[in-house]
N, C-alpha and C positions, 0 to 999 in steps of 0.2 A: 572957830567953826570951819573956816577954810582949811586949816591944818588937818582937822579930823577927816574932812571929805577927801583930802589928798591922800591920807593914809589908807582910807577905805578903798580908794581907787587903785593904789599900789597893791594892796592886799588882794583885791579882786583880780588884778592882772596876773599875779604870781599863782593864785589859785587856779585860774584858767589854764596857765601853762603847765602846772603840775598834773592837772587832770586830763590833759590832752592824750587821747587814746592812740596807741600804735595800731597799725594795720594787723588784723588777726588772720593768720594763714592756717587753715585746717589741714592737718597732716594725718592721713590714714595709715594704720599698720596693724598687723595681726600679731599680738603679743605671744601667741602660742606657736608662731612660725610653723603653721600646719604642714607645709610642704617640705619641711626639713626634719630628719630623724634626730632630734636633739634631746639630751637629758635635761632635767630640771635646772641644773647648774648652768648648762650651756645656754638655755633660753634666758636665764637671769642675766648672764654676761652680755648677751646680744641686746637685751632690753635696756640694760644699763648704758651700753654704748649708744643706742638710739637716743636715750634721754640726754646724754652729754652732747651728742652731735647736734640735736635740735637747740639746746641751750646756746651753743656756740654760734650756730647759724642765726638764731634770733638776735644775738648781740651784734654780730657783724652786719646783719641786714637791717637792724633797728626795727624789727617787727616782733610780734608775738606768735610763736609757733604753738598751736593748740593740738595736742595729740587726740586722735579719735580712734578708738579700738574697733576694729572690724574683722570679720572672717576674711581670710585671704581671697576667697573667691568672690567677695563682694566689693573689693577695693576698686576695680575698674569701673563698676557701676557707680560708685561714689564720685569718681571723676566725671563720668558721662552725665550724671544728673546734677553736677555742680555742687553737691553736698560736701565734696572734698576738693582742696586745691592741689594737694600733692599726695602721693602714696609711695610707701616703700614696696618695691616689687623686685622679683627675680626674673621678670619677663625679659626676653631678648628682643632687641630691635630688628624687626623685619620690615619689608616694604609695606605689608598690609597694616601693621600696627603703627608704623611711623607716620602714616597718614592721619592718625588720630591723636597720637601722644608724642611728647618730647621726652627724651631720655637723658638723664644726667650721666656723667662718667661713673664707672663702677666704684662703689664705696668700699665694698668688702667682697672677697672671693670665698664663698662657703663650700665650693665644689670639691672634687677629688684632688688629692695631692699624692705624691709618691713619698713613702717613708722608707729610708734605707739606713744602714749602719753609718754612724758618723765617720768612721774610718774608711768607708768605701770611696772609690774614685768616681762614683756616678754623679752626674750633674743634670741629666735629662732622662726621660723615659726610654728613648731609643738606645741608651747605653746598656740596657739590660738584655739586649739581643743575645740569645744563647744562655741566658741565666733564668733562674726561677723567680716568678712573680706571683704573689697571691692576690686575688681580686674578689670583690663582692659580687653577689648575684643581683646586679642592677643594670638596666639598659645602657646607662651612660658609660659604665665601665666596659661593657661588652663592645659597644660601638667604638670606643676609644682604642681598645686593644686590637681591633681589626686592622688598624693602620700599622701594627708592629707584629707581623706573623712569625718573626724569628724569636720572640720572647716565649719562654716556656711558662705557660700560665696554669695555675691551679686555683680552683674556687675555694673560698673559706666561708664558714658560717658564723664563727665567733671572732670578732675583731681583736679581742684581747689575746687570743691564742695566736692569731696571725702575726700580730706585732711582736709577741714573745718569740715566735719562730725566727723573725729577722734578728732580734737581739742574740739569739742562740746560734745563729749561722745556718739554720735549716733552710731558710729561703733568703733571696738577695734583696727582696723588696716587697712592699704591700701597698695597694691602693686603698685609701680611706678618705672619708670626708674631712675637710680642713679642721673643723672644730673638734672632731674626735681625735685627730692627730695631735692637736695642740693640748688637749686634755691629758693624753698619755705622756706627752713630752714634759708637761708641767709637773705632773704628779709622780712619774715613775722613771722615765728614761731620758731625762734631759742631757745626761752625759753619754748616752749610748746611741742616740738616733739623730737624724737630721731630716728636715722636710724639704722636698723639691716640688715646686709648683707656684701658682696653680697650673693645672694641666689643661684646663679648658678656659682660655683667656676671655672668651665672650660671655661666660656665665658669672653672674655676680649680683650683689644687691645694689639697686639703683633707686633714684628718686624719679618718679614719673609725674608729668603735668599734662594737662590737656593741650593740644596743639594750639588752641585759641589763646592759651595763657603762656605764649612763648617768652614774654618778657620775664615772667617769674622763673622759668627754666633757665634763661640766660643768667639771671642773678644768682640762682642756686649753683649753677655750674661754675661761675666765677668764684664764688665763695669756697666751694669745694677745692677748686684749683689752688686758691690761696692757702687753704688749710693744708693741702698736700705739700705745697712748696715750702711752707714754714715748718713742716713736720708735726703740726698740731694734730692732724688726722692720725698719724702714726702713734703719737703719744696716747690718744684716746684708745686706739686699738690695743696698745700694750697694757694700758690700765685695766682693760676688760678682757685681757687674755685672748685677743683675736689676732695676735701677731707673734 
């Protein structure tokens, strides 16, 4: 009888250990990436990257990262109301929002890049002074190009045509969103073109936490730094065609 009781006690101990729950961290994100002009495939790649990233953070932090789908414009409200612990955001850190939120390092740069011929000598945007550059009709591109008045700029409407003109030597470069550039490089022009950028270093995908939850932000930032140092983050980007 004593032996049976001992076995039951041991079984109960291991059952209790196995059922011990990890801390649940609720992570908000918009799977439609409403503020980015992405194709269905590009959205799928970015969502796959997010899934893998959270799995790796969960493992390294020994927590459960629970994805919560929200419209992009509701994410900050989720933090403010404490319904969410972390959100994926493209918000830039400024004095007014740094008072409320903590910002992780940039995980991925989705903004504009410069696409040029692979054989060209260009390594930065200012190298195109006196040369022809195609640009999209968007505020970010116009503001960026104001810094380089010597570049000969022409607006394009169809990105495929603009990239084709670079390949054919009609223009010297084109400004496009990073994911769009990667899509063309992967499918059509891997041997013809190269990407220079990001051009806007402070724009990118970050993880935001409430300022009150600074310990969580510190933990996430440490893990992202470790993933970056070991090139695990780079491997995930390459897996999902984000690099």
